[in-house]
N, C-alpha and C positions, 0 to 999 in steps of 0.2 A: 545577424548570423548567417553565414552562407550555407547553403544545402550540403556541400561536400563536407564541411566540418561536423555537421549534424549527422550525416551517415557515418562518418569515421567515429564519433563517439559511440553511436549505436553499436557498430561492430566491435569497439573495444569492450563495451558493457556486455555485449553478448558473449564474448571470449571469456570475460571474467567470470560470469555467473555460470557458464557451461563448465568451466574448469572447476568451479566450486560445487556443482550439482551432486556429485557422488557422495560428498561429506555434508551436504547443506543440512539434512535431517538430523544427522549425528550431532552436528554442532548446536542446532537450535531447539529441537524437540525437547530435550531434558530441562530446558531453561524454564523455570517457574514463571518469570515475568514475561517471556514470549508467550507462554500459554495463557496468561492473564490477558495479553494484549489481544490474542486471538479470540478469546471468549467475549471481550468487550466488542470487537468488531463484528462478530457473527451475530451477537445479540441486536446490533443495530439492523443488519440485513434482514434477520428473521422478523423484525418487528415491521418491516416495510413491505415484504412480499411473502406470500403464503407458499408453502410446499406445493409442487406442481408448477410453479413459475419458472421462466426461463432466465438464465443468468449468462451474461457475457463477461467473462473474467479476463482482465488484462493482467500482464506480468504474473501469471499464475504460478510460476515456480515449479516446485515438485509435487504441487497438487495437494497440499495439506487442506486447503480451504475448499477447493473443488471436490475433493472425495468427501469432506465432511457435508457439504451441502447436498451432494448426490445421496448420501445415506439418510438425509432428512427428507427426501422426496422432491428435490429441485432438480432440474435439468440444466447442466452446465456446459457451456462452450468455453474451453480454457485455452488461452492464447499466450505465446511468450516469443521472444525474439531469441532466446538461448536454446539451441537444439539439445544441449545436455539436459537442461531442466525439463524439457518436454519429454526426453527419453525416460527420465526418472518418474515423471508424472504418468506416462503410459503404462509403465510397469507396474505402478501403484494401482492404477484403475483396472488393470488386468487381474492382479492379484486379489483385489477386493470384490471382483465380479460386478463391477460398475460400468461396463462398456455401453450399456443401454441408457445410462444416465449422464456420462461425461463424454464429450467429443473434444478433439484437441486441433489446433492449428498453428503452424509456425507463421508468426505475423507480427509486425512492430506495431505498437498503438499509435505511431506516427504515420502509418499507412493503412488506416482503417477502410480507405476506399477500395484497397485491394483484398479485403477480407473476403473469403469465399462463402462462409456462412454468415449472411447478413441479418439473420433473425427474421423478423424484429424481436427484441427482447424486453421482458418485464423490468430488468435492471442491469446496469452496467457497474461492475465492481473492480477496484484496484486496491490492493492492501500493500502496507509496509513500504510506502514510498517509492514504488517502482516508477511513478510519473515523475519523481524528482530527478530522473536520469535523462531528462530532456530540456532544452532550451527553448522548445517549440510547444509549451503546454497549451498555449492558446489555440493552436492548431489541432491538437489532440482533443480538447474540450468541445470545439465546435464540430468535431467529427461524430459526436455521439447521437446527436438529434435523429438522423436517418435510420439508426439501428435501434431506436426505442419505439415501443408501442405507445399510442396515446396515453399520456398520463405516467409514463415510464419513469423509474427512479434511477438515481446515480449515487452510489457510495464510494467515496475516495478517502484514502488514508495517506496524509501529506506530511512531509517535514516542514515546519515553519521557519522563518528567518531567525526566530529568537526562541531559544530553549532555556528556561530557568535552571533546570539542573546542570546543563552544560556550562551556563555562565558561572555558576557557583564552583565550578572546578578551578576557577581563578584562585580560590583560596587554598587549594591543594597543590599550587604551583603548576597546574596543567594548562598553561596559557594557550597552547595550540588547540586543545579541545575547547576551552573556554570562548575562544574567539572564531572558531572555524566557520560559523554561519555568517559572520559579519562581513559586509561589503562583498557579496558574492554575486553581483550583477551579471558578471561574464563567466559564472560557474566556479566551482572549487573542485580540485583534483581529489578524487577518492581512489582508494586501492582495494581490491578484492583479489585474494590469491596472488598478490603481487602485479595485478594488471591495472593500469591507471585508466581512469575515465573521469569525465566531468559530471558533477551533479549540481543541481540548483535548488534554491529554497524558495517556497511560494507561501505568502500569507493567505488566510482565508478571504481577505479582501480582494485578492487578485481572482480567485476562483468565482467569487460573487460578482464582481464587476464584469468579468468576461461572459458569464452566462446569464446576466440579469434579464436579457430581453426574452429569453426562451424557457427559464427555470425559475422556480421558487425554491428558496432555502427552506428545508424543513427539519434541519438538525445540524448542530455544531457542537462538538465536545472535545476537550482536551483529552490526550491519551498520554500517560506517563508525565503528568503534570506534577502530582505530589507523589505518586509511586515513582521510584527512580527508573531510569531507562535500563533496558535489559543488558547493556554492556557493562554495567557495574556487577561484575560476576559473583554468583553465589549470595547476592544480598538477601533474597527471599529465603533461601535455605538456611543462611546463618542468624537471620534476625526474623523468625516467623512471626512473632507477636507484632513487632514494629511494622513488618510488611502488611499484616492484616489490618493494623490500625491506619496505615497510610491508604490502603484501598478503601476503607470505610469513608475517609474524608475526600478521597478523590471522587467516589460515587456521589457525595453531596455536592461538591463544587464543580464537576466536570463540564456543565454547560453554563457557568456563570463567569462573568468578566472578572479579572483577565485570565483566569485559568483555562477557559475554553480555547485559547489560541497561544500559550506559552509552554505547552508541553513538548515532549520529544516529538510527537505527532499530533495531528488533530484528525478528527472524523468528521467529514462534512457530507451531508445528505441533501439531495435536490429532487425535485419532481418536475418533469416537463409540463409546461403550462397547456 
């Protein structure tokens, strides 16, 4: 894939998420399953690095995670390519009095060499599939090492190429949803606020093989494998007992085969050798 195509796709993604930034929290914060996902991801991070540690967050969005970690005693450098998202993030940081804990920078994760605040960091963190918006994930992954302290950690939340829940949508006649991750080597067009951009799907094996020379995998778990994806609206609110039952089973099976890699997302954790 040529560089101009990648740059164009990043610009479109930045445009889409900037357009959505003013309503992003309104759309997703009330969603019980979104909050469940955040709790799961934050737990992984907090088990790997202690308060006082430094975190480089990629695709930080409106700063929900950055401000959460800051209130827990971490120092976060939050980056994003969407100016609208960073504007919302900075407002949130100011309103919560976290200016001494959270710094921000407009920077694409495909251009980490241009990052002004190079750390080094205790952990690099990317939540909710921001990294699926590039066809150059290998380049992004290889850019992490110079930004990490010895023994530094990486936690990534990625969309895999197969999702059990989406495939089951076939039986509800939602063929487009059921097959949207299939055969997407050249990317699949997604839309946010009517703005089209491409996204790619990456299995855990891709991350592991790309980073095997410099990192050890220390964790891999499925997210929304048994619990349904958050876009199945109001499921948790309408079926509270069933939701709690599914959460219980996902907790038991999250790091077992095949559940660890067939969810809506997976959480992969790595440690620099």
